[in-house]
Backbone bond lengths (Angstrom), bond angles and torsions (degrees), N, CA, C in turn:
res aa  C-N    CA-C-N  psi(-1)  N-CA   C-N-CA  omega(-1)  CA-C   N-CA-C  phi
1 M - - - 1.487 - - 1.494 115.98 -
2 T 1.413 116.19 -11.39 1.391 123.14 179.11 1.457 111.87 -60.26
3 E 1.425 111.96 -45.92 1.403 118.44 -177.09 1.527 114.04 -59.29
4 S 1.370 114.24 -38.77 1.430 116.89 177.77 1.442 119.22 -66.57
5 K 1.260 113.95 -27.97 1.546 121.01 176.98 1.528 109.13 -74.47
6 D 1.431 117.10 -27.69 1.480 117.32 173.79 1.458 111.30 -68.70
7 Y 1.289 118.75 -38.75 1.479 125.48 174.10 1.530 109.38 -57.46
8 L 1.329 113.82 -50.68 1.468 118.63 -176.19 1.561 111.74 -58.61
9 N 1.218 116.83 -27.09 1.478 120.55 -179.04 1.543 111.50 -70.99
10 S 1.358 113.42 -17.66 1.502 118.95 178.42 1.444 113.31 -87.43
11 H 1.382 113.89 -11.88 1.539 116.85 -179.37 1.636 110.89 -74.51
12 T 1.352 113.01 152.19 1.479 122.10 170.31 1.410 108.69 -118.61
13 V 1.383 120.58 122.08 1.412 124.32 176.32 1.669 105.24 -78.65
14 I 1.350 110.18 119.58 1.495 117.01 176.71 1.499 119.05 -104.83
15 A 1.399 112.64 -11.31 1.467 118.50 176.26 1.564 111.62 -155.75
16 T 1.158 117.98 136.84 1.474 120.01 175.16 1.617 112.23 -132.09
17 Y 1.357 115.76 141.77 1.374 116.97 -175.11 1.593 106.43 -139.75
18 N 1.356 114.78 123.46 1.488 116.55 -178.91 1.542 105.68 -111.34
19 Y 1.270 111.66 146.10 1.563 117.50 -174.66 1.477 110.82 -140.76
20 K 1.276 119.09 165.67 1.464 123.83 -178.15 1.460 115.81 -84.89
21 E 1.330 118.82 141.15 1.482 122.00 -179.59 1.563 107.63 -76.73
22 Q 1.295 121.24 130.09 1.423 119.82 171.75 1.569 105.25 -143.07
23 P 1.320 116.35 144.60 1.477 123.62 179.56 1.491 114.03 -68.95
24 V 1.388 109.08 151.12 1.599 114.75 175.63 1.529 106.65 -74.23
25 E 1.224 114.37 133.71 1.498 119.12 175.88 1.561 112.64 -116.18
26 K 1.236 112.09 123.78 1.575 119.11 -177.33 1.495 113.77 41.97
27 G 1.303 111.94 48.98 1.416 123.24 176.80 1.579 120.07 84.01
28 Y 1.445 112.84 -0.47 1.431 114.40 -175.25 1.529 106.84 -121.78
29 A 1.484 109.09 139.31 1.454 117.36 173.72 1.516 107.83 -81.02
30 N 1.299 119.56 -19.82 1.388 128.61 178.26 1.530 114.64 65.26
31 R 1.228 117.55 31.17 1.582 124.31 175.86 1.573 105.20 -148.39
32 T 1.328 114.72 152.49 1.426 125.94 163.44 1.437 110.17 -123.69
33 L 1.375 114.02 142.56 1.409 123.50 178.28 1.539 114.81 -94.52
34 H 1.316 117.05 142.91 1.465 121.81 -168.78 1.548 105.87 -132.99
35 V 1.271 119.76 117.25 1.496 122.73 177.16 1.512 107.11 -125.92
36 D 1.390 111.06 126.73 1.406 116.90 176.04 1.598 108.06 -112.88
37 L 1.164 116.25 111.11 1.545 124.20 -168.40 1.532 106.40 -72.84
38 S 1.314 121.70 -33.25 1.422 122.71 -179.53 1.561 109.34 -66.05
39 K 1.322 113.41 -44.56 1.446 119.15 -170.87 1.650 109.39 -91.76
40 K 1.413 115.59 -2.07 1.374 122.74 -179.61 1.610 105.52 57.56
41 S 1.211 121.17 41.83 1.458 119.53 -175.38 1.611 111.61 -120.14
42 I 1.297 114.68 151.77 1.444 120.37 -177.78 1.497 106.48 -134.58
43 S 1.279 120.89 129.03 1.485 123.32 -177.30 1.562 104.52 -148.29
44 E 1.364 111.61 171.22 1.417 122.77 176.74 1.505 111.53 -132.42
45 K 1.300 121.10 149.58 1.490 126.95 173.50 1.499 107.99 -129.29
46 P 1.352 114.02 151.73 1.449 118.19 179.62 1.584 111.32 -77.92
47 V 1.311 112.37 152.01 1.566 119.20 169.49 1.457 106.45 -87.11
48 T 1.238 116.74 120.30 1.473 123.92 -179.19 1.573 113.93 -84.03
49 Q 1.279 120.92 155.51 1.483 120.56 178.50 1.481 112.26 -59.04
50 Q 1.354 112.53 -34.73 1.463 118.59 -179.31 1.588 108.56 -60.39
51 M 1.369 117.41 -40.55 1.472 118.09 -178.38 1.499 109.88 -68.61
52 K 1.376 120.10 -32.61 1.422 116.44 176.66 1.606 111.54 -73.09
53 D 1.281 115.53 -36.51 1.485 121.19 -175.02 1.545 107.91 -67.56
54 I 1.331 119.30 -39.18 1.478 124.84 -174.35 1.525 111.87 -91.41
55 F 1.242 118.66 -40.95 1.472 125.34 -167.30 1.537 115.39 -106.16
56 T 1.297 116.35 -25.61 1.443 129.57 -177.54 1.600 111.46 68.33
57 G 1.314 115.66 -51.22 1.545 120.43 -176.57 1.391 108.38 154.51
58 G 1.469 115.35 -173.58 1.430 120.37 172.62 1.508 111.09 57.92
59 R 1.334 117.64 -124.17 1.473 121.35 -172.73 1.506 109.91 -58.29
60 G 1.509 115.66 -41.74 1.409 120.06 -178.61 1.468 111.57 -57.83
61 F 1.234 122.80 -49.72 1.412 126.55 -177.32 1.569 106.84 -65.44
62 A 1.276 120.85 -37.54 1.428 119.93 -177.65 1.489 107.98 -67.60
63 L 1.278 121.51 -44.11 1.471 124.11 -179.28 1.402 113.41 -65.29
64 W 1.401 119.29 -29.16 1.439 125.56 174.49 1.462 109.17 -68.81
65 L 1.282 117.32 -42.37 1.531 115.82 -174.83 1.476 108.34 -75.54
66 L 1.376 117.83 -34.02 1.462 115.53 174.10 1.516 115.67 -62.57
67 W 1.365 111.92 -41.25 1.416 116.39 -179.12 1.540 113.75 -59.15
68 N 1.325 112.08 -39.01 1.460 115.78 177.00 1.554 120.00 -77.04
69 A 1.398 112.60 -9.05 1.390 116.66 177.25 1.571 112.75 -95.13
70 V 1.232 116.99 -32.26 1.496 118.12 -172.28 1.478 113.13 -100.10
71 N 1.424 119.52 169.79 1.420 123.67 -179.47 1.550 108.49 -126.33
72 D 1.258 118.57 -172.33 1.405 122.64 -177.69 1.613 111.82 -67.27
73 D 1.315 113.01 -26.11 1.463 115.56 -176.77 1.587 111.41 -101.50
74 S 1.264 116.91 7.39 1.460 115.94 -174.44 1.645 111.14 -72.61
75 K 1.348 113.84 143.73 1.428 120.94 -178.68 1.543 102.43 -119.24
76 W 1.380 113.53 172.85 1.552 120.56 -179.90 1.467 109.57 -57.64
77 D 1.402 119.77 -35.61 1.475 120.01 -174.20 1.533 110.75 -104.42
78 S 1.392 117.39 17.68 1.443 116.15 168.63 1.418 114.57 -73.61
79 P 1.340 122.68 144.19 1.368 123.90 -176.05 1.558 114.05 -58.52
80 E 1.336 115.85 -33.41 1.473 120.86 179.27 1.548 113.41 -72.90
81 N 1.288 116.37 -16.12 1.483 117.61 -178.06 1.574 106.17 -63.51
82 A 1.381 113.17 129.24 1.438 115.36 -174.29 1.513 111.71 -97.61
83 L 1.277 117.19 137.96 1.532 121.37 166.80 1.458 106.19 -93.42
84 V 1.293 119.23 112.07 1.507 121.49 -171.98 1.545 106.50 -114.64
85 I 1.284 114.66 127.37 1.534 125.23 173.30 1.555 110.31 -113.67
86 A 1.329 118.70 118.67 1.369 119.64 -174.45 1.532 115.80 -129.33
87 N 1.274 119.69 162.39 1.452 123.41 169.97 1.527 109.45 -128.16
88 G 1.332 117.32 168.65 1.444 121.11 -173.60 1.580 105.94 -114.51
89 P 1.329 112.02 170.20 1.583 116.40 -177.60 1.569 110.39 -63.95
90 L 1.296 126.64 -20.05 1.404 124.60 174.44 1.517 112.13 -84.28
91 C 1.304 115.50 -20.68 1.547 119.80 -178.33 1.515 111.97 -50.29
92 G 1.347 116.24 131.52 1.454 118.70 177.72 1.568 110.73 91.56
93 T 1.308 116.32 5.72 1.458 115.75 178.30 1.526 106.05 -82.43
94 T 1.371 109.44 124.32 1.508 119.44 -175.87 1.578 114.82 -85.68
95 A 1.356 117.53 -3.05 1.519 121.14 -179.37 1.380 113.99 -70.28
96 Y 1.354 119.19 -29.43 1.560 116.71 -177.06 1.557 104.34 -153.77
97 P 1.318 115.55 162.83 1.454 120.34 -178.94 1.465 116.33 -74.33
98 G 1.372 112.25 170.43 1.515 122.22 174.03 1.673 110.17 87.43
99 M 1.399 119.93 6.43 1.329 118.17 -176.98 1.530 115.87 -97.94
100 G 1.313 116.40 16.90 1.467 122.37 179.04 1.497 112.95 -97.94
101 K 1.274 123.91 8.22 1.416 125.82 -164.60 1.516 109.73 -70.85
102 S 1.374 121.78 139.14 1.436 124.90 163.26 1.556 108.59 -98.17
103 T 1.347 116.06 139.79 1.427 120.37 170.62 1.463 110.56 -104.97
104 V 1.270 117.94 127.21 1.498 125.38 -175.32 1.611 108.50 -113.36
105 V 1.251 117.10 124.33 1.444 126.72 -174.46 1.492 109.63 -125.77
106 T 1.286 120.90 133.79 1.484 123.32 175.61 1.548 110.27 -167.52
107 L 1.349 117.63 175.53 1.512 120.27 166.90 1.496 106.28 -81.64
108 S 1.257 119.02 129.12 1.395 128.58 -172.63 1.503 113.76 -79.77
109 P 1.439 122.28 127.28 1.534 117.31 170.60 1.539 109.67 -76.33
110 L 1.275 123.31 -1.24 1.491 124.17 172.68 1.607 113.82 -88.65
111 T 1.297 110.46 -51.58 1.515 116.03 -171.03 1.517 107.70 -102.48
112 H 1.370 121.22 -13.20 1.426 121.91 -174.68 1.510 114.40 63.22
113 S 1.317 116.11 19.94 1.421 124.82 178.45 1.478 113.40 -133.68
114 V 1.253 114.64 -177.59 1.505 117.52 -177.15 1.581 108.89 -75.42
115 I 1.230 113.99 133.37 1.495 120.12 179.24 1.574 106.73 -124.74
116 D 1.332 116.90 155.42 1.527 123.18 163.20 1.430 108.98 -136.29
117 S 1.275 112.04 148.81 1.437 123.26 179.90 1.573 115.84 -143.73
118 N 1.257 116.70 145.33 1.537 117.27 -177.49 1.433 113.67 -116.52
119 G 1.317 119.34 138.83 1.462 125.78 -179.73 1.432 111.97 -132.80
120 G 1.297 117.23 154.36 1.451 122.64 175.27 1.453 112.02 -86.38
121 G 1.436 115.16 -142.00 1.476 115.59 -172.95 1.448 112.28 80.92
122 F 1.345 119.45 -177.28 1.379 123.98 -172.80 1.640 112.16 -108.50
123 F 1.285 118.21 4.97 1.385 117.64 -173.22 1.518 110.33 -63.61
124 A 1.156 124.69 -52.73 1.464 126.23 -174.35 1.466 116.60 -50.32
125 P 1.371 117.01 -58.21 1.496 116.51 175.85 1.518 114.51 -62.94
126 Y 1.344 118.79 -31.19 1.471 118.42 176.73 1.475 110.77 -72.53
127 L 1.346 120.72 -30.98 1.567 124.18 169.35 1.419 108.79 -59.51
128 K 1.382 119.82 -53.81 1.512 123.19 -173.81 1.511 110.56 -59.72
129 F 1.323 117.68 -48.76 1.411 123.86 -173.91 1.567 109.35 -74.97
130 S 1.341 118.40 -13.85 1.394 123.29 171.91 1.529 105.87 -78.71
131 G 1.306 116.70 -22.20 1.653 113.72 175.49 1.582 107.98 128.82
132 F 1.340 122.04 14.03 1.540 116.98 -179.24 1.510 108.96 -141.78
133 D 1.364 111.35 138.99 1.394 126.33 177.32 1.582 113.39 -77.36
134 A 1.404 110.25 -28.90 1.436 117.32 -177.25 1.496 106.25 -164.31
135 M 1.334 118.35 160.25 1.482 121.71 174.35 1.582 106.44 -134.64
136 A 1.320 115.49 138.14 1.375 122.87 178.18 1.507 109.78 -117.26
137 I 1.452 118.01 126.90 1.431 120.30 -177.25 1.485 105.29 -116.14
138 T 1.362 116.93 121.00 1.502 118.29 171.43 1.594 106.96 -124.12
139 G 1.388 109.82 179.57 1.438 117.27 -176.83 1.433 111.86 76.93
140 K 1.469 111.81 -179.92 1.460 117.87 -173.32 1.546 103.28 -138.10
141 A 1.388 118.11 138.40 1.392 118.44 179.96 1.519 113.00 -95.62
142 E 1.289 118.04 146.38 1.451 121.75 178.20 1.460 116.13 -66.78
143 K 1.364 115.59 -32.50 1.448 124.54 176.23 1.414 112.91 -130.68
144 D 1.328 121.30 160.19 1.462 126.67 -173.16 1.507 107.01 -60.68
145 L 1.283 123.15 132.97 1.428 131.26 -177.90 1.514 110.90 -126.67
146 I 1.357 110.99 157.13 1.347 124.79 173.54 1.527 103.37 -128.06
147 L 1.396 115.59 129.30 1.353 126.33 175.42 1.491 112.19 -98.67
148 V 1.371 121.61 122.49 1.378 126.75 -170.25 1.475 113.53 -123.14
149 I 1.350 116.24 116.61 1.469 123.42 -172.87 1.596 100.41 -110.94
150 D 1.317 116.12 118.04 1.443 120.96 171.22 1.498 112.43 -112.72
151 G 1.266 113.89 100.51 1.439 124.92 -168.09 1.516 112.00 -73.24
152 N 1.252 119.65 -25.24 1.522 129.13 -175.76 1.610 106.24 -81.95
153 N 1.261 116.20 -32.29 1.520 120.90 175.91 1.387 115.20 -107.05
154 Q 1.317 118.87 2.58 1.457 127.01 173.46 1.695 109.99 55.41
155 E 1.372 112.31 46.58 1.427 117.96 -177.37 1.590 107.44 -132.32
156 I 1.299 112.12 142.51 1.495 123.27 178.16 1.433 112.23 -125.15
157 R 1.321 121.83 133.96 1.379 120.37 -175.00 1.538 111.09 -136.36
158 L 1.299 120.47 146.12 1.346 126.43 162.83 1.508 113.18 -104.46
159 E 1.424 110.73 119.92 1.614 112.85 -175.52 1.511 108.93 -121.57
160 E 1.333 114.75 131.80 1.386 118.44 170.68 1.566 109.64 -68.32
161 A 1.297 120.84 133.22 1.388 121.48 -167.08 1.643 104.43 -131.79
162 P 1.318 120.23 87.68 1.504 119.25 -165.94 1.550 111.43 -85.88
163 E 1.337 119.17 -23.52 1.457 120.50 -161.95 1.497 111.86 -102.24
164 E 1.349 122.78 -29.74 1.402 117.89 -170.60 1.540 114.37 -73.27
165 A 1.312 117.91 141.37 1.400 123.52 176.06 1.616 113.04 -65.04
166 L 1.297 120.36 158.89 1.365 119.02 -175.22 1.553 117.63 -92.08
167 N 1.308 117.83 -13.93 1.387 121.31 -175.36 1.479 115.56 -61.77
168 T 1.254 117.96 132.94 1.494 120.19 -160.47 1.559 112.58 -67.39
169 Y 1.188 123.42 -47.77 1.511 119.92 -179.71 1.499 116.33 -54.92
170 P 1.368 118.60 -55.36 1.524 121.07 174.84 1.537 110.75 -61.19
171 L 1.320 117.72 -46.58 1.523 118.65 -176.68 1.491 111.44 -66.03
172 A 1.344 124.25 -40.72 1.410 127.51 -175.99 1.566 109.19 -65.59
173 G 1.468 114.22 -39.57 1.379 116.94 178.82 1.515 108.88 -73.72
174 L 1.241 122.15 -41.16 1.562 129.14 178.30 1.516 108.48 -50.96
175 L 1.378 113.85 -56.31 1.380 119.78 -177.12 1.498 114.01 -64.17
176 T 1.287 115.61 -34.96 1.539 120.41 -174.56 1.533 100.43 -65.77
177 D 1.354 116.54 -50.39 1.565 115.94 178.47 1.500 111.70 -55.82
178 M 1.379 112.22 -47.02 1.385 117.88 -168.11 1.645 113.24 -58.81
179 Y 1.370 113.44 -38.81 1.470 114.24 -174.66 1.491 111.18 -108.81
180 A 1.343 122.17 7.47 1.454 122.69 167.10 1.613 111.23 -81.05
181 I 1.245 115.58 144.82 1.458 114.86 179.12 1.512 111.07 -69.02
182 D 1.273 119.12 -38.14 1.449 123.71 176.89 1.520 104.95 -151.17
183 K 1.407 113.45 -172.96 1.372 125.54 178.97 1.580 112.52 -55.56
184 K 1.317 113.23 -48.51 1.421 122.75 -179.20 1.502 111.47 -62.55
185 D 1.354 120.28 -30.60 1.460 125.78 -178.15 1.502 112.12 -76.02
186 R 1.350 120.62 -10.57 1.422 123.38 -172.14 1.556 110.98 -58.90
187 K 1.333 116.17 -34.05 1.489 124.96 -178.47 1.535 112.22 -64.82
188 N 1.454 113.10 -17.88 1.520 116.67 179.62 1.560 109.97 -95.71
189 V 1.263 124.55 12.36 1.353 124.02 -179.35 1.564 112.00 -121.26
190 S 1.383 114.56 136.58 1.580 114.56 178.42 1.491 99.50 -133.31
191 V 1.292 112.11 149.53 1.583 127.06 -173.16 1.523 108.80 -129.83
192 I 1.316 111.60 137.06 1.519 118.39 170.35 1.531 105.05 -113.38
193 T 1.291 114.33 131.93 1.479 125.81 -178.85 1.532 104.36 -138.11
194 S 1.378 112.05 165.56 1.502 120.68 173.64 1.471 113.85 -121.02
195 G 1.292 119.17 -25.92 1.536 121.58 178.60 1.640 108.74 91.21
196 E 1.229 115.46 167.93 1.429 127.70 -176.87 1.604 111.07 -61.56
197 A 1.273 113.00 -39.44 1.493 117.64 -170.59 1.549 110.85 -69.04
198 A 1.321 114.56 -19.90 1.480 118.27 179.59 1.581 111.24 -66.64
199 N 1.225 112.79 -19.74 1.454 114.20 173.80 1.663 115.41 -64.42
200 H 1.302 107.73 -19.07 1.446 112.49 -164.50 1.545 117.52 -126.27
201 I 1.356 111.06 -20.38 1.524 116.98 -174.05 1.579 107.81 -121.00
202 R 1.313 113.90 141.07 1.467 117.34 -177.57 1.507 114.82 -83.76
203 Y 1.239 119.29 -7.20 1.518 122.07 177.70 1.476 114.54 -99.64
204 A 1.390 118.41 7.90 1.455 120.82 177.51 1.495 109.67 -59.60
205 G 1.395 112.99 142.26 1.490 118.65 175.73 1.551 111.83 -108.68
206 L 1.314 114.26 -174.28 1.398 119.92 176.29 1.585 112.46 -101.04
207 N 1.211 115.41 143.82 1.439 122.13 176.23 1.651 112.82 -109.66
208 I 1.295 109.58 124.13 1.590 117.47 -173.92 1.413 109.77 -112.49
209 S 1.308 122.75 124.82 1.390 123.37 -169.35 1.495 115.51 -102.76
210 F 1.269 117.90 161.98 1.471 123.32 169.41 1.580 103.77 -152.34
211 F 1.308 115.16 151.23 1.436 123.19 -176.12 1.463 106.53 -95.10
212 D 1.322 120.59 125.94 1.474 128.12 175.60 1.524 107.35 -95.04
213 P 1.383 116.72 108.05 1.396 117.36 177.20 1.532 117.71 -64.90
214 K 1.391 115.97 -28.92 1.493 121.12 -178.61 1.572 108.27 -67.94
215 R 1.291 114.83 -40.94 1.367 115.58 -174.61 1.543 111.72 -92.77
216 E 1.260 115.18 -14.05 1.479 122.57 -179.86 1.507 108.97 67.60
217 E 1.327 120.91 42.55 1.447 123.16 -177.39 1.538 111.97 -151.45
218 V 1.302 110.79 160.11 1.492 113.91 176.14 1.536 104.55 -88.89
219 R 1.358 111.94 139.57 1.526 122.24 169.96 1.310 109.59 -119.68
220 V 1.420 116.20 161.66 1.450 121.18 -179.90 1.554 111.53 -133.09
221 K 1.353 111.98 151.17 1.454 124.71 174.80 1.523 103.61 -116.28
222 Q 1.445 114.23 163.43 1.405 116.08 -175.44 1.549 110.94 -120.49
223 A 1.329 118.68 141.79 1.415 126.56 155.68 1.504 105.18 -97.99
224 A 1.433 118.24 91.50 1.346 115.28 -163.57 1.486 118.92 -96.94
225 R 1.284 113.32 -15.88 1.506 120.55 -169.31 1.449 113.70 -83.71
226 G 1.329 114.05 131.32 1.495 121.41 164.53 1.553 119.29 94.44
227 G 1.332 116.85 -2.16 1.412 117.69 -179.51 1.472 123.35 87.06
228 S 1.312 116.91 21.60 1.590 120.01 -175.15 1.506 103.74 -65.44
229 G 1.256 126.84 -28.36 1.444 127.79 -178.56 1.588 108.02 -60.35
230 R 1.315 113.83 -42.19 1.516 117.82 177.13 1.443 113.73 -58.74
231 V 1.370 114.33 -47.13 1.547 126.43 177.71 1.566 105.04 -55.66
232 F 1.329 116.94 -49.02 1.339 121.34 -172.25 1.592 111.16 -59.76
233 R 1.328 118.30 -43.20 1.380 127.06 177.87 1.450 112.47 -73.08
234 D 1.375 120.35 -36.40 1.421 118.82 179.92 1.596 113.69 -69.20
235 K 1.404 109.59 -15.86 1.461 111.77 179.46 1.543 108.18 -93.78
236 G 1.339 114.97 0.42 1.517 115.05 177.17 1.495 114.61 85.78
237 L 1.336 116.00 20.26 1.455 117.93 177.99 1.504 107.59 -91.30
238 K 1.415 114.21 134.10 1.417 119.23 171.79 1.542 112.76 -97.56
239 G 1.311 114.19 -29.92 1.401 121.76 -179.03 1.469 111.81 -173.16
240 I 1.418 113.22 149.56 1.482 121.12 165.23 1.479 111.87 -117.97
241 V 1.315 111.34 131.88 1.592 120.05 -176.75 1.412 107.02 -117.81
242 V 1.336 116.74 130.85 1.427 125.14 165.14 1.586 113.13 -118.42
243 R 1.281 117.41 134.95 1.424 119.54 172.87 1.509 112.09 -127.36
244 Y 1.350 113.81 130.63 1.469 116.38 178.42 1.518 106.83 -154.33
245 S 1.270 115.43 131.59 1.626 116.23 176.09 1.562 102.20 -127.10
246 G 1.358 110.52 150.04 1.530 119.14 175.11 1.472 111.06 113.27
247 I 1.310 124.36 21.72 1.461 122.98 178.57 1.596 106.68 -77.16
248 S 1.253 115.77 139.22 1.465 126.12 -176.27 1.559 107.80 -137.23
249 G 1.226 116.23 163.18 1.538 119.59 172.17 1.585 115.01 -55.78
250 S 1.173 117.97 -17.98 1.468 114.96 179.56 1.544 112.99 -113.30
251 S 1.297 114.26 14.54 1.458 119.95 177.22 1.564 118.20 -59.00
252 N 1.428 108.82 -30.04 1.463 112.73 175.89 1.492 118.63 -82.08
253 N 1.327 113.25 -4.73 1.484 119.25 178.00 1.500 112.40 46.32
254 P 1.445 121.04 56.08 1.450 121.22 -176.46 1.494 114.64 -67.89
255 A 1.247 118.33 148.19 1.482 124.04 176.80 1.477 113.65 -52.51
256 K 1.491 112.94 -44.81 1.501 119.36 -173.92 1.503 104.53 -128.49
257 P 1.334 121.31 80.97 1.491 122.24 -177.24 1.537 111.99 -58.65
258 E 1.241 121.89 -26.02 1.495 128.07 -173.81 1.568 102.57 -66.97
259 L 1.298 115.86 -43.17 1.515 117.40 -176.30 1.598 108.78 -69.06
260 I 1.278 118.40 -27.66 1.422 119.74 179.13 1.614 104.82 -71.53
261 R 1.337 114.10 -45.05 1.456 114.74 -177.17 1.559 111.91 -64.88
262 Q 1.228 118.37 -38.93 1.459 126.56 175.65 1.623 110.42 -56.87
263 A 1.351 113.66 -49.13 1.479 121.52 -178.23 1.607 104.97 -61.71
264 G 1.232 113.37 -48.99 1.475 121.16 -173.08 1.468 107.24 -59.46
265 K 1.328 118.49 -53.30 1.483 122.42 177.13 1.512 113.58 -53.52
266 R 1.299 116.49 -46.08 1.519 119.78 -179.45 1.598 107.80 -65.02
267 I 1.227 120.42 -46.46 1.478 124.86 -174.91 1.482 109.54 -66.30
268 N 1.416 116.46 -43.41 1.418 113.59 178.30 1.385 118.34 -69.78
269 N 1.369 117.86 -30.35 1.479 124.74 174.78 1.551 109.63 -62.25
270 E 1.354 115.09 -42.44 1.474 116.86 177.23 1.512 111.93 -67.50
271 I 1.210 120.81 -37.32 1.509 120.32 178.16 1.566 107.29 -65.60
272 T 1.193 119.61 -48.01 1.495 124.46 176.41 1.416 111.49 -52.28
273 K 1.385 117.24 -44.12 1.538 121.12 -171.47 1.505 109.47 -80.26
274 Y 1.405 121.14 -45.11 1.328 124.05 -166.24 1.617 117.33 -105.30
275 D 1.282 114.67 -17.77 1.540 116.35 -170.70 1.506 112.65 -61.03
276 A 1.269 117.06 -41.64 1.470 118.51 178.78 1.550 116.03 -64.34
277 H 1.298 116.42 -11.17 1.403 118.85 -171.53 1.530 109.04 -111.02
278 Q 1.298 118.62 0.76 1.391 123.84 -175.41 1.534 116.98 -97.79
């Protein structure tokens, strides 16, 4: 981890945003995060009841944020095109698997239309419990940036990061070490990267990390569809880091926890019974 701290010393913080801690209620953090890389600005907006009633969360929230960011003439490489990463009200539920997915929505460099893609890893639940149901990134940076979300200290930073290489596996591992408090804390960090190829090809996806304690290494899942990695690099992003510790089975504060437990029991029984035969 010493090497990672050396890289950190080369970073320059160009924007900082502090926000108030608030609990998740019935699966919602009730805020969205907005980052404008051109203006070097970070802000938050409330999630309205109308958003919940109409869009529920996840893909719906992401489409709504994209809709409000673009106009009739927007292209995939327009500054106003939003790269949106969202979670849903069930995200972070520990009772059964599959609840860690991130939904990525943007204007596609491949289809020139709206695309969505889902990826695993731990980013989505860490983002939610850090305080946000979705994040929308607009604008373009002049220099390569890393966006850091520290959910335990309620601080968000934009950092110029001139020295780190782009390739996903070394970069995800390096950033995990860089922003973890110590080796035990690495499991609480998730990183989004795109890799070197995203500078050149329009079908590049996003890589979303999680730390595997058994293997003692960072692994990645992909939001592969539509070219969101190309949008990521066009905006000047080198990585997005979120850190959050303290997730429990009650972190989502569901309205009816018994229904969650019943569903979890049923799904896990089905997995145990049928998974080996599929």
